[in-house]
ZASEGU-377632 format. One record per residue (C-alpha): x, z, y; residue in one letter. Coordinates in nm, 3 decimals. Layout:
<pts>
        u        w        v  type
        X        Z        Y     A
...
</pts>
This chain:
<pts>
        u        w        v  type
   -1.577   28.304   17.972     X
   -1.612   27.927   17.920     X
   -1.347   27.701   18.067     X
   -1.539   27.475   18.301     X
   -1.672   27.597   18.631     X
   -1.989   27.389   18.626     X
   -2.083   27.369   18.262     X
   -1.899   27.609   18.032     X
   -1.921   27.579   17.659     X
   -2.157   27.842   17.524     X
   -2.244   27.978   17.184     X
   -2.546   27.746   17.171     X
   -2.360   27.433   17.288     X
   -2.342   27.143   17.042     X
   -1.995   27.097   16.894     X
   -1.772   26.825   17.050     X
   -1.736   26.602   16.746     X
   -1.467   26.359   16.858     X
   -1.317   26.158   17.138     X
   -1.527   25.844   17.089     X
   -1.689   25.873   17.432     X
   -1.377   25.998   17.611     X
   -1.292   25.776   17.909     X
   -0.954   25.775   18.084     X
   -1.129   25.618   18.386     X
   -0.817   25.434   18.499     X
   -0.597   25.744   18.532     X
   -0.277   25.815   18.341     X
   -0.399   26.035   18.057     X
   -0.163   26.280   17.888     X
   -0.326   26.234   17.547     X
   -0.477   25.884   17.537     X
   -0.362   25.533   17.616     X
   -0.572   25.309   17.847     X
   -0.721   25.138   17.538     X
   -0.860   25.474   17.422     X
   -0.616   25.521   17.135     X
   -0.420   25.845   17.112     X
   -0.064   25.831   17.236     X
    0.172   25.842   16.934     X
    0.284   26.199   17.006     X
   -0.081   26.314   17.025     X
   -0.206   26.161   16.700     X
   -0.151   26.468   16.475     X
   -0.341   26.689   16.719     X
   -0.627   26.441   16.768     X
   -0.656   26.400   16.391     X
   -0.668   26.776   16.347     X
   -0.934   26.826   16.615     X
   -1.159   26.545   16.493     X
   -1.125   26.673   16.136     X
   -1.255   27.023   16.213     X
   -1.583   27.127   16.058     X
   -1.892   27.152   16.275     X
   -1.878   27.443   16.519     X
   -1.514   27.521   16.439     X
   -1.361   27.403   16.768     X
   -1.597   27.608   16.985     X
   -1.545   27.911   16.762     X
   -1.170   27.875   16.818     X
   -1.221   27.832   17.194     X
   -1.432   28.148   17.214     X
   -1.186   28.334   16.992     X
   -0.900   28.234   17.222     X
   -1.088   28.352   17.533     X
   -1.173   28.682   17.366     X
   -0.809   28.731   17.263     X
   -0.691   28.670   17.621     X
   -0.948   28.917   17.753     X
   -0.855   29.181   17.496     X
   -0.486   29.139   17.582     X
   -0.572   29.214   17.943     X
   -0.465   28.873   18.067     X
   -0.669   28.880   18.385     X
   -0.629   28.813   18.754     X
   -0.829   28.851   19.070     X
   -0.821   28.601   19.351     X
   -0.614   28.730   19.644     X
   -0.670   29.084   19.521     X
   -1.045   29.077   19.575     X
   -1.340   29.082   19.342     X
   -1.358   29.176   18.976     X
   -1.078   29.084   18.739     X
   -1.140   28.792   18.504     X
   -0.943   28.589   18.255     X
   -0.749   28.291   18.381     X
   -0.976   28.015   18.242     X
   -0.812   27.861   17.937     X
   -0.878   27.537   17.751     X
   -0.785   27.504   17.386     X
   -0.670   27.140   17.399     X
   -0.294   27.157   17.475     X
   -0.101   26.929   17.704     X
    0.180   26.753   17.513     X
    0.511   26.642   17.669     X
    0.726   26.396   17.476     X
    1.088   26.482   17.406     X
    1.231   26.200   17.618     X
    1.011   26.296   17.914     X
    1.128   26.656   17.882     X
    1.495   26.558   17.871     X
    1.457   26.399   18.215     X
    1.249   26.690   18.352     X
    1.500   26.946   18.231     X
    1.798   26.762   18.382     X
    1.611   26.719   18.710     X
    1.520   27.086   18.734     X
    1.875   27.201   18.658     X
    2.002   26.967   18.929     X
    1.741   27.087   19.175     X
    1.795   27.463   19.139     X
    2.172   27.425   19.156     X
    2.151   27.220   19.476     X
    1.897   27.454   19.636     X
    2.114   27.753   19.553     X
    2.412   27.590   19.729     X
    2.185   27.504   20.022     X
    2.066   27.863   20.061     X
    2.418   28.001   20.047     X
    2.524   27.747   20.309     X
    2.247   27.791   20.567     X
    2.289   28.170   20.566     X
    2.665   28.137   20.604     X
    2.871   27.833   20.711     X
    2.571   27.602   20.779     X
    2.777   27.296   20.694     X
    2.472   27.087   20.616     X
    2.332   27.151   20.963     X
    2.661   27.073   21.135     X
    2.682   26.750   20.936     X
    2.340   26.648   21.067     X
    2.187   26.608   20.721     X
    1.905   26.843   20.819     X
    1.814   26.898   21.184     X
    1.899   27.250   21.300     X
    1.546   27.270   21.443     X
    1.392   27.244   21.096     X
    1.572   27.556   20.974     X
    1.554   27.765   21.290     X
    1.179   27.702   21.324     X
    1.100   27.784   20.961     X
    0.889   28.098   20.927     X
    1.079   28.179   20.607     X
    1.429   28.154   20.753     X
    1.533   28.517   20.799     X
    1.804   28.589   21.059     X
    1.846   28.931   20.892     X
    1.993   28.751   20.590     X
    2.262   28.559   20.777     X
    2.600   28.650   20.629     X
    2.461   28.777   20.298     X
    2.690   28.731   19.999     X
    2.481   28.778   19.682     X
    2.659   28.855   19.356     X
    2.811   28.539   19.201     X
    2.680   28.341   19.499     X
    2.335   28.327   19.335     X
    2.028   28.326   19.558     X
    1.749   28.169   19.351     X
    1.754   28.322   19.004     X
    1.396   28.229   18.908     X
    1.229   27.906   19.020     X
    0.897   27.743   18.945     X
    0.879   27.385   19.074     X
    0.542   27.213   19.055     X
    0.545   26.869   18.895     X
    0.277   26.600   18.890     X
    0.253   26.266   18.714     X
    0.115   25.964   18.898     X
   -0.044   25.642   18.772     X
    0.301   25.498   18.701     X
    0.366   25.771   18.444     X
    0.655   25.905   18.654     X
    0.694   26.278   18.719     X
    0.731   26.384   19.083     X
    0.816   26.723   19.234     X
    0.520   26.833   19.443     X
    0.672   27.157   19.577     X
    0.927   27.427   19.505     X
    0.853   27.798   19.450     X
    1.156   28.023   19.489     X
    1.019   28.338   19.652     X
    0.813   28.493   19.373     X
    0.704   28.213   19.138     X
    0.421   28.334   18.917     X
    0.240   28.218   18.605     X
    0.498   28.254   18.329     X
    0.304   28.538   18.162     X
    0.013   28.298   18.106     X
    0.253   28.051   17.944     X
    0.375   28.313   17.698     X
    0.034   28.452   17.609     X
   -0.131   28.109   17.590     X
    0.132   28.016   17.334     X
    0.063   28.325   17.121     X
   -0.306   28.239   17.116     X
   -0.243   27.874   17.032     X
   -0.004   27.953   16.746     X
   -0.284   28.149   16.583     X
   -0.536   27.875   16.655     X
   -0.352   27.561   16.539     X
   -0.063   27.685   16.319     X
   -0.047   27.372   16.103     X
   -0.025   27.136   16.399     X
    0.258   27.339   16.551     X
    0.469   27.278   16.244     X
    0.374   26.911   16.219     X
    0.440   26.834   16.588     X
    0.771   27.027   16.604     X
    0.674   27.215   16.921     X
    0.969   27.379   17.095     X
    0.938   27.760   17.126     X
    0.904   27.951   17.454     X
    0.914   28.302   17.309     X
    1.269   28.382   17.418     X
    1.192   28.355   17.792     X
    1.175   28.732   17.841     X
    1.513   28.775   17.675     X
    1.665   28.502   17.891     X
    1.508   28.657   18.203     X
    1.658   28.997   18.122     X
    2.001   28.838   18.067     X
    1.969   28.660   18.403     X
    1.887   28.987   18.577     X
    2.164   29.182   18.403     X
    2.412   28.919   18.523     X
    2.338   29.033   18.881     X
    2.453   29.390   18.822     X
    2.716   29.528   19.060     X
    3.078   29.505   18.949     X
    3.181   29.765   18.694     X
    2.829   29.820   18.554     X
    2.834   29.722   18.186     X
    2.485   29.847   18.095     X
    2.273   29.805   18.410     X
    1.936   29.965   18.470     X
    1.682   29.694   18.559     X
    1.337   29.743   18.713     X
    1.047   29.520   18.818     X
    0.919   29.601   19.169     X
    0.545   29.535   19.213     X
    0.318   29.577   19.517     X
    0.074   29.758   19.287     X
   -0.240   29.716   19.083     X
   -0.434   29.535   19.357     X
   -0.195   29.242   19.362     X
   -0.342   28.930   19.200     X
   -0.036   28.890   18.976     X
   -0.010   29.256   18.872     X
   -0.077   29.170   18.508     X
    0.231   28.949   18.509     X
    0.449   29.216   18.668     X
    0.354   29.473   18.406     X
    0.370   29.219   18.123     X
    0.723   29.104   18.205     X
    0.846   29.461   18.248     X
    0.702   29.550   17.908     X
    0.846   29.239   17.741     X
    1.193   29.306   17.883     X
    1.176   29.677   17.804     X
    1.241   29.781   18.165     X
    1.059   30.003   18.413     X
    0.775   29.879   18.634     X
    0.801   30.049   18.972     X
    0.636   30.050   19.313     X
    0.811   30.112   19.641     X
    0.718   30.482   19.637     X
    0.898   30.520   19.303     X
    1.231   30.419   19.459     X
    1.467   30.587   19.702     X
    1.769   30.447   19.886     X
    2.014   30.733   19.939     X
    2.388   30.785   19.961     X
    2.457   30.411   19.928     X
    2.254   30.353   19.611     X
    1.894   30.297   19.499     X
    1.738   30.555   19.271     X
    1.421   30.565   19.064     X
    1.216   30.881   19.049     X
    1.156   30.989   18.690     X
    1.025   31.301   18.516     X
    1.387   31.390   18.449     X
    1.501   31.346   18.807     X
    1.659   31.056   18.995     X
    1.807   30.765   18.800     X
    2.019   30.493   18.957     X
    1.877   30.139   18.956     X
    2.125   29.850   18.945     X
    1.905   29.538   18.946     X
    1.554   29.483   19.081     X
    1.331   29.189   19.000     X
    1.118   29.205   19.310     X
    0.766   29.067   19.313     X
    0.695   29.152   19.675     X
    0.751   28.925   19.974     X
    1.063   28.949   20.189     X
    0.889   29.096   20.491     X
    0.762   29.395   20.293     X
    1.085   29.469   20.108     X
    1.255   29.702   20.358     X
    1.075   29.840   20.666     X
    1.412   29.920   20.825     X
    1.520   29.555   20.809     X
    1.199   29.350   20.810     X
    0.841   29.460   20.882     X
    0.853   29.822   21.007     X
    0.487   29.872   20.910     X
    0.544   29.793   20.542     X
    0.430   30.062   20.300     X
    0.526   29.859   19.993     X
    0.903   29.844   20.014     X
    1.199   30.081   20.014     X
    1.356   30.189   20.344     X
    1.728   30.115   20.338     X
    1.729   29.897   20.026     X
    1.886   29.606   20.217     X
    2.183   29.821   20.318     X
    2.251   29.894   19.950     X
    2.212   29.525   19.868     X
    2.451   29.415   20.143     X
    2.708   29.665   20.017     X
    2.702   29.504   19.670     X
    2.560   29.810   19.496     X
    2.231   29.645   19.393     X
    2.121   29.311   19.253     X
    1.798   29.155   19.385     X
    1.616   28.862   19.231     X
    1.535   28.645   19.404     X
    1.763   28.712   19.698     X
    1.585   28.779   20.029     X
    1.567   28.465   20.240     X
    1.508   28.217   19.956     X
    1.161   28.138   20.091     X
    1.309   27.890   20.338     X
    1.352   27.652   20.042     X
    0.975   27.677   19.980     X
    0.900   27.548   20.330     X
    0.729   27.213   20.275     X
    0.920   27.058   20.564     X
    1.250   27.161   20.405     X
    1.113   27.022   20.076     X
    1.113   26.675   20.230     X
    1.493   26.697   20.264     X
    1.569   26.806   19.906     X
    1.686   26.458   19.796     X
    1.940   26.467   20.081     X
    2.030   26.826   19.989     X
    2.106   26.718   19.631     X
    2.314   26.425   19.752     X
    2.509   26.640   20.001     X
    2.602   26.925   19.768     X
    2.621   26.752   19.430     X
    2.697   26.392   19.523     X
    2.409   26.275   19.301     X
    2.076   26.103   19.345     X
    1.773   26.318   19.268     X
    1.669   26.281   18.906     X
    1.312   26.393   18.983     X
    1.183   26.226   19.300     X
    0.978   26.397   19.569     X
    0.631   26.282   19.657     X
    0.667   26.064   19.973     X
    0.619   26.301   20.267     X
    0.535   26.255   20.635     X
    0.671   26.517   20.874     X
    0.422   26.577   21.151     X
    0.689   26.717   21.387     X
    0.837   26.367   21.402     X
    0.632   26.154   21.642     X
    0.628   25.835   21.433     X
    0.511   26.023   21.123     X
    0.258   26.226   21.322     X
    0.095   25.915   21.468     X
    0.071   25.762   21.122     X
   -0.084   26.077   20.979     X
   -0.340   26.109   21.258     X
   -0.441   25.747   21.207     X
   -0.479   25.786   20.829     X
   -0.627   26.132   20.773     X
   -0.892   25.982   20.547     X
   -0.623   25.867   20.302     X
   -0.373   26.156   20.305     X
   -0.336   26.512   20.181     X
   -0.236   26.741   20.468     X
   -0.063   27.072   20.393     X
    0.062   27.363   20.605     X
    0.436   27.414   20.570     X
    0.432   27.778   20.459     X
    0.108   27.834   20.268     X
    0.073   27.851   19.891     X
   -0.203   27.868   19.634     X
   -0.378   27.558   19.767     X
   -0.487   27.735   20.086     X
   -0.507   27.565   20.423     X
   -0.478   27.210   20.288     X
   -0.705   26.911   20.335     X
   -0.757   26.631   20.085     X
   -0.846   26.350   20.323     X
   -1.058   26.126   20.093     X
   -1.273   26.428   19.999     X
   -1.293   26.581   20.347     X
   -1.581   26.548   20.593     X
   -1.527   26.378   20.930     X
   -1.554   26.721   21.094     X
   -1.279   26.863   20.869     X
   -1.052   26.569   20.947     X
   -1.118   26.613   21.319     X
   -1.033   26.984   21.299     X
   -0.711   26.913   21.111     X
   -0.613   26.654   21.370     X
   -0.634   26.927   21.634     X
   -0.432   27.167   21.418     X
   -0.160   26.904   21.377     X
   -0.147   26.827   21.750     X
   -0.131   27.197   21.836     X
    0.145   27.282   21.588     X
    0.303   26.969   21.439     X
    0.597   27.161   21.283     X
    0.356   27.343   21.057     X
    0.215   27.035   20.881     X
    0.321   26.766   20.641     X
    0.115   26.490   20.484     X
    0.144   26.305   20.155     X
   -0.040   26.015   19.995     X
   -0.329   26.111   19.770     X
   -0.182   26.081   19.423     X
   -0.386   25.983   19.122     X
   -0.275   26.291   18.927     X
   -0.260   26.247   18.553     X
   -0.542   26.392   18.349     X
   -0.588   26.566   18.017     X
   -0.905   26.625   17.814     X
   -1.091   26.956   17.825     X
   -1.397   27.082   17.641     X
   -1.719   27.041   17.841     X
   -2.021   27.159   17.640     X
   -2.071   26.896   17.368     X
   -1.799   26.649   17.469     X
   -1.453   26.607   17.622     X
   -1.383   26.510   17.981     X
   -1.062   26.438   18.170     X
   -0.940   26.679   18.437     X
   -0.641   26.646   18.670     X
   -0.338   26.857   18.577     X
    0.001   26.959   18.709     X
    0.295   27.138   18.545     X
    0.499   27.438   18.660     X
    0.815   27.476   18.447     X
    1.028   27.787   18.500     X
    1.403   27.772   18.556     X
    1.651   28.062   18.538     X
    1.988   28.051   18.713     X
    2.235   28.313   18.596     X
    2.550   28.290   18.385     X
    2.410   27.950   18.288     X
    2.095   27.754   18.373     X
    1.792   27.773   18.144     X
    1.470   27.574   18.167     X
    1.182   27.704   17.958     X
    1.069   27.412   17.734     X
    0.718   27.380   17.870     X
    0.561   27.569   18.154     X
    0.222   27.637   18.300     X
   -0.013   27.341   18.285     X
   -0.289   27.400   18.538     X
   -0.610   27.200   18.534     X
   -0.863   27.140   18.810     X
   -1.191   27.257   18.661     X
   -1.424   27.064   18.888     X
   -1.460   26.699   18.792     X
   -1.262   26.483   19.034     X
   -1.092   26.777   19.206     X
   -0.716   26.762   19.270     X
   -0.673   27.137   19.334     X
   -0.543   27.314   19.024     X
   -0.447   27.656   19.166     X
   -0.595   27.959   18.989     X
   -0.684   28.108   19.328     X
   -0.898   27.797   19.387     X
   -1.073   27.807   19.051     X
   -0.820   27.624   18.834     X
   -0.757   27.690   18.467     X
   -0.468   27.657   18.224     X
   -0.355   27.487   17.904     X
   -0.071   27.551   17.665     X
    0.214   27.302   17.716     X
    0.375   27.161   17.402     X
    0.722   27.014   17.447     X
    0.813   26.820   17.135     X
    1.155   26.826   16.970     X
    1.353   26.507   16.927     X
</pts>
């Protein structure tokens, strides 16, 4: 259950005694300055860790892993293989208050602009007519759903839950790496990691003035209840899961339990007589709002994929009639398209009249000839990503790729340029983790979670994911990444 993939801490490992040998190696480090001294906001934590008695830190690490396992906080990669805990490292990632103020403002701006964008492209399409985004980009997106054209979600809200991935480069600046609006996952790990950490370092929590995350489930329920059809004062809410074989099933069941609502599968629901009902031991019960954790194409076999066994036949008809709230709205996945991502700064400017607070990572669009030629000539320096994949799949990190891999990707790009983007290889910031008898730096990202309902709420923190292999830039859990608790400090 140790954290590192290559050399986990074990019961017989010597205790990491301090950070004397820790080397930032020229990267921006979340805990230490280039001269090796702790950043001011990290000093109480570093002092606490270095002051622990021999063997205490590893005992706490093992205790945390055991607690996560006993709480059932497990996942399996792509639904295959045995379940295991999401690897967890005890050393938290700390975000200063002034950094968080900027992040929070940028995320609020981003979700509000993307919501306006989604409502527009499925209705008036003003942004396309204005030439801000080429019509081709939207029409060719695999996630743009013609079945959703003309939809009018309650309150005009499309993206109720968002999880944008942020990275920090050498300059210390945060950049948005990608947006996740379909079914962003990982918030359950944030909440449970925090419970474990509060038991592990209670004194440091008080001293550092760490902002709480515990009310997320309450805020999520309020967001969902806000979507209820008109005239429903006490709506029935349910979480729709694909089932126990889904890699995020723990999160589905956890959030349902935390909100005090039912966890259902497609076979538990019935669309009939203009409403959606849930089968219970006492008969049918009307459902007013569904937090769906299944992809669009599986939601309704009458509207999308006719072979789907996961969804509810006719549910879209009820939704269109305004008798059901769905979060997130079907069709939001077009905003996750990495080609559309490249236009988000223009989207923000068009709808809000503002410059983006959080910048994008510079992005080359392979469907544009000039960009494509540049990418093909610099594959050894760039990260190439497919437009509609997630979880770190299908991408190539040029500096770490073999000549054969780069050659194969060049052919993929030439064959289907619309499906690929490329970005410079960022020097992602790092944070220390426990590796046997010492600490080593590993690259990290951050996925904060934003809720858009009656108001906009950004959880103060998020899921910090760490690449477990030394030097790796891939932090996704499906690719062997691990997690840390994220401490956002109060002013």
